[in-house]
N, C-alpha and C positions, 0 to 999 in steps of 0.2 A: 366763287365757291371756296369755302374753307375746307381744306383737306386735313383730317385728323383721324386717329385710330383709337380703338378702345379694346382692352382685354377683359373679357367677361369673367367674373368671379362671383358667383351668386352667394358665396359665404360672406362677402363684404356688404356693409350697409348700402353703399351706392351701387352695388352690383358689379364692381370692377374698377379699373383704372385706365386713364388715358395713357397711351404709350406712343412711341415713335411710329410713323407711318410704316406699314408692312410688318409691324411686330404684334399687331392685335388681331382681332377677329372680324374685321370688316372684309367683306367679300368684294375685293377690288375689281375683278373681272366683271362681276355683275353690275357694279356701280358704273364702270366705264361703258358697258353695253347699254345701260339705261340712258346715260348722258348722250351717247351716240344716237340712240333711238329718238330722243326728244330734240336732237339737233343743237345741243349746247356746245358753243365754241368760245365761251368767255374765259376769263381769268381763273386760275387755280392758285390759292394761297395756302402754303403749309402753315398750320397753326401750332404754335407752342413747341417747336422743335429745338432741342439742344444739340442736335447733330451739326457737324461742319456742313457748310453750304454745298460742297461737292457731293457729300453723301446724301443730303436731302435731294439734290438733283438726280442722282443715280436711282434713288428709290422712286421718285416721282416718274422718271422715265420708264421704269419697270411697270408702274401702275398704268401709265398711259399706253403701254404696249399690251395691256391686258393680262399682266402676270401678277 
């Protein structure tokens, strides 16, 4: 599963921009709840991040904790 985030801006032609995880408009608690509901227990891969690895890990841990 590729993990990425998007900041909506309807004034832009593409409707917004991809941003670092947890900086956008993705409802992560809902995503995690849905993944739990369907029993997903596979890999997660952060896509396109320029953040240091420890910060990526911190943000992904928050997402997995439902925050």
